[in-house]
C-alpha positions in Angstrom: -3.5 91.6 138.0 -0.2 91.6 135.9 0.1 94.4 133.4 -0.6 93.6 129.8 2.6 94.0 127.0 1.2 97.4 125.8 1.6 99.1 129.4 5.0 97.5 129.9 6.3 98.9 126.7 4.6 102.5 127.7 6.5 102.4 131.3 8.4 105.4 131.6 12.6 104.9 131.1 13.1 107.9 133.3 10.9 109.9 135.5 9.2 112.8 134.0 9.8 116.1 136.0 7.5 116.9 138.7 6.8 120.6 137.3 4.9 119.2 134.3 6.7 122.0 132.1 7.4 121.0 128.7 10.9 120.9 127.5 12.5 124.1 126.4 13.8 123.1 122.7 12.5 121.3 119.9 12.7 117.4 120.3 12.7 117.0 116.4 16.1 119.2 116.4 17.3 117.5 119.3 17.2 114.4 117.6 17.8 115.5 114.0 21.0 117.2 115.4 22.1 114.2 117.6 21.9 111.8 114.5 24.6 113.5 113.3 27.1 111.8 115.9 26.6 108.3 115.3 25.8 108.4 111.6 29.3 110.3 110.5 31.4 109.9 113.7 30.6 106.5 115.1 30.2 105.1 111.3 33.7 106.0 110.4 35.4 104.0 113.2 35.4 100.9 111.5 36.8 102.3 108.3 39.3 104.0 109.9 40.7 101.1 111.7 40.7 99.2 108.7 42.6 102.4 106.8 45.2 101.8 109.5 45.3 98.4 109.4 46.4 98.4 105.7 48.1 101.4 106.2 50.7 100.3 108.7 50.8 96.7 107.0 51.9 98.5 103.3 54.4 100.8 105.6 56.3 97.7 106.9 56.3 96.1 103.9 58.1 98.9 102.2 60.9 99.1 105.4 61.6 95.1 104.3 62.0 96.1 100.2 58.5 95.3 99.1 57.0 98.4 96.8 53.6 96.6 95.3 50.9 98.8 96.3 47.8 96.7 95.5 49.2 93.4 97.4 50.9 92.4 100.3 54.2 90.5 100.2 52.9 87.3 100.6 50.3 87.3 97.5 53.2 88.7 95.1 54.1 85.3 94.2 51.7 82.6 95.4 54.0 80.0 94.0 56.9 81.1 96.1 56.6 79.8 99.7 59.5 82.0 101.2 57.9 84.9 100.2 54.7 83.7 101.7 56.5 83.4 105.1 58.4 86.6 104.7 55.1 88.2 104.6 53.8 86.9 107.7 56.4 89.2 109.5 54.5 92.3 108.4 51.4 90.9 109.1 52.8 89.8 112.9 54.2 93.2 113.5 50.6 95.1 112.4 49.0 93.1 114.3 51.5 93.8 117.4 51.1 97.4 116.7 47.7 97.5 116.5 47.6 96.0 120.3 49.8 98.6 121.9 47.3 101.6 119.8 44.3 100.2 121.2 46.3 99.8 124.9 47.0 103.6 124.5 43.5 104.7 123.9 41.4 102.1 125.9 43.6 102.6 129.1 42.5 106.4 129.3 39.1 105.4 128.0 38.4 103.8 131.4 39.0 106.0 133.5 36.7 108.2 131.3 34.1 106.4 131.2 33.9 105.4 134.4 33.2 109.1 135.8 31.6 110.7 132.3 28.1 109.0 132.7 27.6 109.9 136.4 28.5 113.7 135.8 26.5 113.9 132.8 23.8 114.4 135.4 25.4 117.6 136.8 27.1 119.2 133.7 24.2 118.0 130.9 24.3 115.8 127.9 25.4 118.0 125.3 29.2 118.5 126.9 29.0 114.5 127.6 28.6 114.1 123.7 30.5 116.9 122.2 33.9 116.3 124.2 34.5 112.8 122.7 32.7 113.7 119.4 35.8 116.8 119.2 38.4 113.8 120.0 37.3 111.4 117.3 38.1 114.5 114.8 41.5 115.1 116.4 42.5 111.1 116.1 41.4 111.2 112.7 43.4 114.5 111.8 46.6 113.1 113.5 46.3 109.9 111.2 45.9 112.2 108.3 49.2 113.8 108.8 51.0 110.6 109.9 49.4 109.5 106.1 50.8 112.7 104.4 53.8 113.4 106.1 55.3 109.8 106.4 55.8 110.7 110.0 56.9 107.3 112.1 54.5 104.8 113.4 54.8 106.1 117.3 53.0 109.2 116.2 49.7 106.8 116.1 50.2 106.7 120.0 49.4 110.1 120.0 46.2 109.6 117.9 44.8 106.8 120.2 45.9 108.2 123.4 44.1 111.7 123.0 40.6 109.7 121.7 40.9 107.8 124.7 41.4 110.6 127.2 37.4 111.7 126.5 36.2 107.6 126.5 36.4 107.3 122.6 33.2 106.1 121.0 32.2 104.1 124.2 31.7 107.7 125.8 29.8 108.7 122.5 27.6 105.9 122.9 26.8 106.6 126.7 26.3 109.8 126.1 23.3 108.8 123.3 21.8 106.5 125.7 21.3 109.0 128.0 20.4 111.5 125.5 17.7 109.3 124.1 16.5 108.5 127.7 16.0 112.4 128.1 13.8 112.7 125.0 12.1 109.5 124.6 9.5 108.7 127.8 8.6 105.1 126.9 10.3 101.7 126.2 8.5 101.6 123.0 9.7 105.3 122.1 13.3 104.9 123.1 13.8 101.2 120.9 12.2 102.9 117.8 14.6 105.9 117.6 17.4 104.1 118.6 17.1 101.5 116.1 16.5 104.5 113.6 19.7 106.0 114.1 21.5 102.3 114.3 20.1 101.5 111.0 20.9 105.1 109.3 24.9 104.7 111.1 25.2 101.1 109.6 23.8 102.3 106.0 26.6 105.3 106.1 29.0 102.6 107.4 28.7 100.5 103.9 28.6 103.8 101.8 31.9 104.7 104.0 33.2 101.6 103.7 32.9 101.6 99.9 33.7 105.0 99.1 37.3 104.9 101.3 38.4 101.4 99.6 37.7 103.3 96.3 39.9 105.9 97.6 42.6 103.8 98.7 43.2 101.7 95.6 42.6 104.3 93.2 44.2 107.9 95.5 45.9 106.6 98.0 45.9 106.5 102.1 45.9 110.2 102.2 42.8 111.1 99.8 40.9 108.6 101.9 42.1 109.7 105.2 41.0 113.3 104.3 37.5 111.9 103.6 37.0 110.5 107.0 38.4 113.4 108.6 36.0 115.4 106.6 33.2 113.4 107.8 34.2 113.5 111.4 34.7 117.5 111.5 30.7 117.4 110.3 29.9 115.3 113.2 31.6 117.8 115.5 30.4 120.8 113.9 26.7 120.0 113.3 26.1 119.0 116.5 28.3 121.9 118.1 25.6 124.6 116.3 22.1 122.9 116.7 22.4 120.3 119.4 20.0 121.5 122.7 20.8 120.7 126.0 18.1 118.2 127.1 18.7 118.1 130.8 16.5 120.9 131.8 17.4 120.2 136.0 20.9 120.5 136.4 22.1 119.4 140.1 25.0 121.1 141.5 28.3 119.6 141.3 29.9 120.9 144.3 31.0 119.0 146.8 29.8 115.8 144.8 32.8 112.9 145.5 33.8 110.5 142.2 33.4 107.8 145.1 30.2 108.3 145.1 29.3 107.9 141.6 31.7 104.9 141.5 29.1 103.1 144.2 26.2 103.8 142.4 27.6 102.0 139.1 29.2 99.1 140.8 26.3 99.0 143.4 24.1 97.8 141.2 26.4 94.6 141.2 27.3 94.2 144.6 25.3 96.1 146.9 21.8 96.7 145.7 18.5 94.8 145.7 18.1 91.1 146.5 21.1 88.6 146.1 19.0 86.9 143.4 19.0 90.7 141.8 22.4 91.0 142.1 23.3 87.7 140.9 21.0 88.1 137.7 22.6 91.6 137.1 26.3 89.6 137.3 25.0 86.8 135.1 24.0 89.7 132.7 27.7 91.6 133.1 29.3 88.4 132.3 27.1 87.7 129.3 27.8 91.3 128.3 31.3 91.2 128.5 31.8 87.9 126.5 29.1 88.6 124.1 30.5 91.8 122.4 33.9 90.7 122.6 33.8 89.4 119.1 32.8 92.4 117.6 35.1 95.5 119.1 37.9 94.5 116.8 36.5 92.3 113.8 37.2 95.1 111.1 41.1 95.1 111.8 41.0 91.2 112.1 39.0 90.6 109.0 41.4 93.0 106.8 44.8 91.5 108.3 43.1 88.0 107.2 41.7 89.1 103.7 45.0 90.7 102.6 46.8 87.4 103.3 47.4 84.7 100.9 45.7 82.8 99.6 42.7 85.2 99.2 45.0 88.9 98.6 42.4 91.0 98.6 42.7 94.9 98.0 41.1 97.9 99.9 37.8 97.9 97.6 37.2 94.2 98.4 37.7 94.9 101.9 35.6 97.9 101.5 32.6 95.8 99.6 32.9 93.3 102.1 32.4 95.4 105.1 29.6 97.1 103.6 27.9 94.0 103.1 28.4 92.8 106.7 27.7 95.9 108.5 24.5 97.0 106.5 22.7 94.5 105.2 23.2 92.3 108.5 21.2 95.2 110.2 18.2 95.8 107.9 17.6 91.9 107.4 18.0 91.4 111.4 15.1 93.2 112.1 13.1 91.4 109.6 14.5 87.7 112.0 13.5 90.1 115.0 10.2 90.9 114.4 9.4 87.1 112.7 10.9 85.7 116.3 8.9 88.1 118.5 6.0 86.6 117.4 6.9 83.5 119.3 9.2 84.0 121.9 10.6 86.9 124.4 13.8 88.7 123.7 16.2 86.4 125.8 15.9 83.3 123.5 16.3 85.5 120.5 19.7 86.6 121.8 20.5 83.1 122.7 20.0 82.2 119.1 22.2 85.1 117.8 25.0 84.0 120.0 24.8 80.6 118.5 24.7 81.6 114.5 27.5 83.6 115.6 29.7 80.7 116.8 28.8 78.8 113.8 30.0 82.1 111.5 33.0 82.2 113.3 33.9 78.3 112.7 32.9 78.8 108.7 35.8 81.9 108.4 38.1 79.8 110.2 38.5 77.2 107.4 37.7 79.4 104.5 40.1 78.6 101.4 38.3 80.9 98.5 37.1 84.2 98.4 33.6 83.5 97.5 33.0 81.6 100.9 33.7 85.0 102.9 30.4 86.2 101.7 28.6 83.2 103.3 29.7 84.7 106.7 27.2 87.8 107.1 24.3 85.6 105.9 25.1 83.2 108.9 26.1 86.3 111.3 22.4 88.1 110.4 20.8 86.8 113.7 23.7 87.7 115.7 23.3 91.7 115.0 20.5 91.2 117.4 22.8 90.0 120.5 24.3 93.1 121.5 21.0 94.7 121.9 19.2 92.6 123.4 21.8 92.3 125.9 21.7 96.0 126.4 18.0 96.0 126.7 18.1 93.5 129.6 20.6 95.5 131.5 18.1 98.5 130.8 14.7 96.7 132.2 16.5 95.1 134.8 17.7 98.4 136.1 14.3 100.1 136.4 13.6 103.9 135.4 16.0 105.1 138.9 18.9 103.5 137.4 19.4 104.4 133.7 22.5 106.5 133.9 24.1 104.1 136.4 23.5 101.0 134.0 24.5 102.9 130.8 27.9 103.9 132.8 28.8 100.4 133.8 28.1 98.9 130.5 30.6 101.6 128.8 33.2 100.8 131.7 32.8 97.3 130.8 33.1 97.4 127.8 36.2 99.5 127.5 37.7 96.9 129.6 36.8 93.9 127.3 38.1 96.2 124.6 41.6 96.1 126.1 41.5 92.1 126.7 40.1 91.2 123.1 42.7 93.4 121.7 45.7 92.1 123.6 44.6 88.4 123.3 43.0 88.3 119.4 45.6 90.4 117.9 48.8 88.2 119.5 46.7 85.1 118.6 46.5 86.2 115.2 50.8 87.2 115.1 51.1 83.6 116.8 49.2 81.4 114.2 49.1 83.5 110.7 52.2 81.2 109.4 50.4 78.4 109.6 47.0 79.0 110.2 45.7 82.2 110.1 42.0 81.9 110.6 42.8 80.0 114.1 41.6 83.5 115.7 38.1 82.6 114.7 37.9 79.3 116.0 38.9 81.1 119.9 36.3 83.4 119.1 33.6 80.5 118.3 34.6 79.4 121.4 33.5 82.5 123.5 29.9 82.4 121.4 29.7 79.3 123.1 30.4 80.8 126.4 27.7 83.3 125.7 25.0 80.6 125.0 25.9 79.0 128.4 25.4 82.2 130.4 21.9 82.5 128.8 21.4 79.5 130.2 22.8 80.2 133.5 20.3 83.7 133.3 17.2 82.0 132.6 18.0 79.6 135.9 19.2 83.0 138.3 16.7 85.2 137.3 13.4 86.2 139.3 10.6 84.6 138.3 7.7 87.2 137.4 5.0 86.8 140.3 1.3 86.8 139.2 -1.3 88.3 141.5 -4.8 87.8 141.3 -7.2 90.4 142.3 -10.9 89.5 142.4 -13.1 92.4 141.4 -16.8 92.7 143.3 -19.0 93.4 140.3 -22.6 93.5 142.2 -24.3 95.1 144.7 -25.1 92.0 146.5 -22.1 90.8 146.4 -20.8 94.0 148.1 -23.8 94.0 150.9 -22.5 90.3 151.8 -19.5 91.2 152.6 -20.3 93.9 154.8 -22.5 91.7 156.7 -19.9 89.0 157.1 -17.2 91.8 157.9 -19.8 93.1 160.8 -20.3 89.1 162.1 -17.0 89.1 162.5 -15.8 92.1 164.5 -19.1 91.3 166.8 -17.7 87.4 167.4 -14.2 89.0 168.1 -15.5 91.6 170.3 
C-alpha cells in the first residue's frame, strides 16, 4: 500500500541518532544565528558584483578621458555616434575583466567544494560555515581598499582568489543545506525553514540593492563598499559567537582518503543503483547545470546592459530594479507555487518556470525603452521556483543516506557552471555590445529551452512509482478459511 502524501512529507531527511539523545544546543538559537549568514553574507553578493561592475566601467572611462560620474561615455551625447562607439570600449573591457576575475575565483572554489562537503561529516558544520563567510568578508574589505586608494584593477584578482579558496558562496550554501538537515527531521520542516531563510535573504537583498544604489550616486563607491563590508563582518561575528555545532557524532578523520569522498559524490551518477536510477541522476544533473546557468551572473550582465545607451541608468535605477527582481519575484513566486501545487507535481512546476524564464530573456533582448525592463521581473516570477524544484528533485532521488554527497555534487557542478557561463556570457556581451547589446539574452533564452527539453527527458527516464496492493483480512471467518486451505494444501503435497 503506497504511503500517503502526509507520510511522505514526514520522511526523515537524515536518520536520527540511535541513542535518542536530545540535541545539546537550542534549535531556535541555531536557526536564528545561522540566518545571519544568508541574510547578510549571501544577500550582499549581488550588490557587490553590481558595484564592482560599475566601478570598473568608471575607472576605464576615466583612463580614456571621460570624467562624468553619473553616466557612461555612450550616454554623454546620445546624438553623437562616435561617443556611442567609444563608449563600447569600456563596456567591452569591463566584461573581459569580470571574466578573468570570476575565473580566479571559481577554479579554487571547484576544488574546495569537492572536499568541503564530504569532510563536514568529520570536522563539523560550524567550521564549514564560518570559513567561507570570513573569506567573503575579506573579499569585500579588499574591494574597499581598492576603491579607497585607487589601487590597480589587478588587485581584484586577490579579492576574488581569496574568496575562492574557501569555496565562495557555493560552499556557504552547501554548509547551510547540511546544517538545515541536521536540525530538520522531515521534508516538510526542512522546506519551510529553507524557504523562510530564502524570503528573508531576498528581502534583505532588495534593501541592500536600493541602499547601495543611493550610496554610490550620492556619496561614492567607497561609502557603498564600506556599507557592504560592515554587513559581511556582521554575518561573520554573530555566527562566530552564537552558532552551535549541530553535528553531535563526529567521526575520526584519520586515515580518510579524499578519493573516498570523491567516489561517494560521483558514484550517485555513475556507480550506484540501477541503470535507470543512474540515468535519472545524470539527466537531473544536466538539467540543474543548464537550469542555473542563467542565474549565476545575471546581476553583472544586467548592470552593463542598463548602463549602456539608450537606457543610461545610474546606480539608483540599477539598485531599484534589482530589488524588484529579487524580493518581489520570490514573494510572488510562492503564491504561484501554492496555486500550481493544487493541480500538479513539482516537476511540471519547474518546467513551467523554465519556459517563462526563456520568454523573459527574449523580451529583454529587444527592449528599447527603460519602462520595458519592469515587465521582465513579472514574467520571471514562475522561474524563481525552478532552481528550488531541481534541488528538491535531487534531494528526494538521493534518499536520506546520501544528502551530504548530493549537496556536495550540486556545489561542485554549480561551481563549474559558474566558471563556464562567466566565460561564455561575458565574452558574448563583449563581442556584440557594439551592434546588439541584448544578443546575450537570446543565448540565455535558448539555454532555457534546453532546460525545458531536459525536463521532458526526465519524465521519460525516471523510474515509475510501483503500486503494491495489500489484501487485509478483516473477519475471523476469513482467517479460519485461509488456515483450512493451507492445511489442505500441505496434506496434498505430503
